[in-house]
N, C-alpha and C positions, 0 to 999 in steps of 0.2 A: 504493500500500500504506500502510496506517495505521502510523504510527510512534508509539511510546510516548514520553512526555516523559522526558528524561533528568534527572539530579539537579540540573541547573542551571536547569530550568524550574520555578520555585517557584510554588505556587498564589497566593501573595500578589501576584506580579507582575501578575496579570490579574484581580484581584478586582473591579475596577470596569470596566476597559476592554473587557471581554467584551461589554458591551451598548452599545457606541458605534454599532454598525450599526443601521439602521432596524428597528424592531419591526414584525411583521406586524399587520394590522388586527385580528386575533383576540387580541392581547396584552391581558392584564388589568391590574388595578391593581398587583400586585406588580412586574411587569416595568416598567410605566410609572414607578413611583416610584423604582425603582433607576436607570432611565434618566435621570430628573431629576437624581439625584445625579451620574451620569456626566457629564452636560452641564455641571454646575457645576464639576466637577474639570477637565474639558477646558478650560473657559474660563479657569480659574486658570492652568493650564500654558501656555496660548497667549497669555496677557496679556503684551504686550511690556513693560509697566511693572513686571512682577514677575520678569523674566528675568535681571536683573543680579545680581552677587554681593552687592551691598549690600542687595538685596531678598530674599535667601535666607530669612531668618527669617520675614519677613512672608508669603512664598509658602507656606512649610511650615506656618505657623500656620493659614492659610486652608485648606490641604489637610486638615489634621488636623480642622478644624471640619467640613468637608464629609464626611469619613469618619465622624466620630462621630455625625453626624446620621442616618446610614443604618444603622449597625451597633449592635446591642444588646450592648455589651461585658460588661455585667453578666450577661446570660443566657449568653454565651459562656464567661465566667469560671466561672460556676456549673456548667455542664455539663462544662467541662474539668477541674475539680477533683474531680468525682464525689462519692463518699460523704464525702470529707473536708470538703466544704462544710458539711454539717449538723453537724459537730463544732465549727465555728467560731462564736464570738460575733459580734454585729453589727459591732463595731469591727474584728475580725480579717477579716471578710468584706469590709468597706470597704477595708482595707489591701490585700488580695489583688486586688480589682477595680482599684484604682488602679495597682498594679504591672503587672498583666496588660494593662490598657488602654494604659498608656504604652508598654510594649514593643511591642505589636501596632501601635499607631498609628505609631510610629517606623519599624517594619519596612515597613508599607504605604507610607508617604511615600517612603522610600528607593527602593522598587521602582517606585512610580508615576512618580517623577521620571526613571527610566531607561526609561520606556515607549517601545516601538517599535511600529509599526503592524501589529497582528495581524488576521487575518481571522476574522470571527465568523459563525456560523450559529445562529439561534434555532431550537430544537427544539420545545419545548412548555412550557406552564405548568400545573402541577397544583395545584388548590385543594382544601383539606379544612378547611372552617370557618375557624378563625382561623390556620391554617397553610397554607403554600404552598411550592412548589418551582419554581424557574425553571431549566429545562434548556437548556444551550447546548453548542456545539462550537467549539473554537478551532483555528486553524491558525497557527502561529508563522512568523516570517520565515525560520526554518530548515527549514520544511516539516514540522514535527512537528504531529501532530493529536491532540487529546484532548478528553474531555468535561469540562465545568465547570458544576456545578450549585449554585445558591444556595438554601439553606433559610431561609425567612423566617417571621416570626410577626406577627400584627396586634396593635398596641398603640396605643390612642388614635387610631385612624384612620390610622396609619402602619405600613407593612410594614417590619420591621426584620430585617436579616440576623443569624442566630445560628449559622450554620455554612456552610462552603464545602466541596464535595466534588469532588475532582479525580480522574478515572479511578477512581471508587469508593473513594477514600481521603478520609476525613473529617478536616478540619482539627481539629475539636474532639476527635474520637476519638484522633487522633495526639497532641495535647497531653495528653489524659487518660492515655494509656498512659505517656508520659514522666513526668508528674507522679506517677502512682501508683507507678512504679518507684522514683523518688527517695524518696518518702515511706516506701515499704515497706522499702527497703534502708537508709534513714537516718532521716529525720524530716521533718515539715512545716516545721520551722524551717530545715532544710537547703535545702529547696526555696525558701523565701523568700530565704535568703542568696544562692543562685545567681541568682535573679531580680534581686536588688538589685545584685549584681556585674555582671550583664549590662547593667542599666540604666546603671551608671556607665561601663562600657566603651563602650556605644553613644553616650552623651552626650559622651565624650571624643573619639570619632571624628568627631563633628559640628563640633568646634572647629577 
């Protein structure tokens, strides 16, 4: 029987490792480019020279670099902020993207480092000009099964992830709902304040 993921199964935990399993021969460029990023991340995690506590910062820096090369955080930030994005000037947009990117990269790295071997089944790849979706199914070590889909767009010959959908729940839509609620009930400045507070909190936990 299919089990829905509980609240402890965060989509961030599996953003990359879903594609560790071999891809079918019919897999296209989006799947293969994501797989290349996965291989790089797995190599970093399995590198014995980076496993010691003294190498923690170097390992995490390499992980963040691998993540940022596959994700389009500017596109994710723009979509997550919704209509508020158009009200911001270029410098304000840059500030938001920096905050958004830093928080997401830190979250991804934290969860990736706690990776345990999940089972993956590739379902299909849907292409629509410069957009594509890579569909997959995941079975966790607890026996929970759920869908995990990557939405990607083509930029300069590279397929970049701009959203992740887990059991029909979009990461971007989820953020947009939270951000809109804060802005509507308070202000955009309050959203920035909360993001900066979270940034400080996460940085403190790393020490």
